[in-house]
Phi, psi and omega in degrees: 000129182283140175275144182268103178262128180281123179285146174298145177242134177237149177240133174266133167267178186298318183294331177293316180289324177296325174303315180288314185297332186249008178056050182260166178303141183098347183296333180298317179299317179296312178305314182298320178292321179292322175298315178298321179295321180296328179276358178083021184265347177199175176241137177241125181243158171208135176285147182301329177296319182288325176298315177303320177298319178299310184295318182289326179292319177295313180300320182291322185266330185240357179102154184289328174299322177294317180298320177293323177293317179296321178299318178297313180300317179297324178299337178277346182278158181279056178247126176272115181274124183267119185285161175301131172217160191292319180299311180294326175306310184290326174298314181296319179298319178295319176298315181299318181291333184255357182218148180281070176239158177290155182305308179296326178293333176299326179287320177298315178296316180295321178295317180299315181294313181299319182270001184052049183254166176266123180276126172265121185197151170256002184279120183284347182294342177291343177306328182297342181276348176053228184286352178294339190231133172265128188221145171243117180282140176247000000 
């Protein structure tokens, strides 16, 4: 009988994926987790709201054709995009109401908390959540 070992789960916020998409410092950490996910050693998640933030930021700074190409490239990565749902929406809204974090970041935090996952981020605003959130800074 095989033992069921729970694989570690990571959540990317927008800044983590932007580090990778724009070859910025910290991208190696994101690459390593994605490589591990590809090998089946962990799971990497991202909320649909955070993906939208990545795409609009790239489109705004580098143009919409680049954003469309990056969206296709991101779709090839071993990232499970978590769609918008009502339960997570309410968790995110409560976090936003009670902590000084950006609206989109509230979704990354809520997803991390809900899934008992480690949030990968370079954003210091998550510090306000304290022990509610497990985070790996990149």
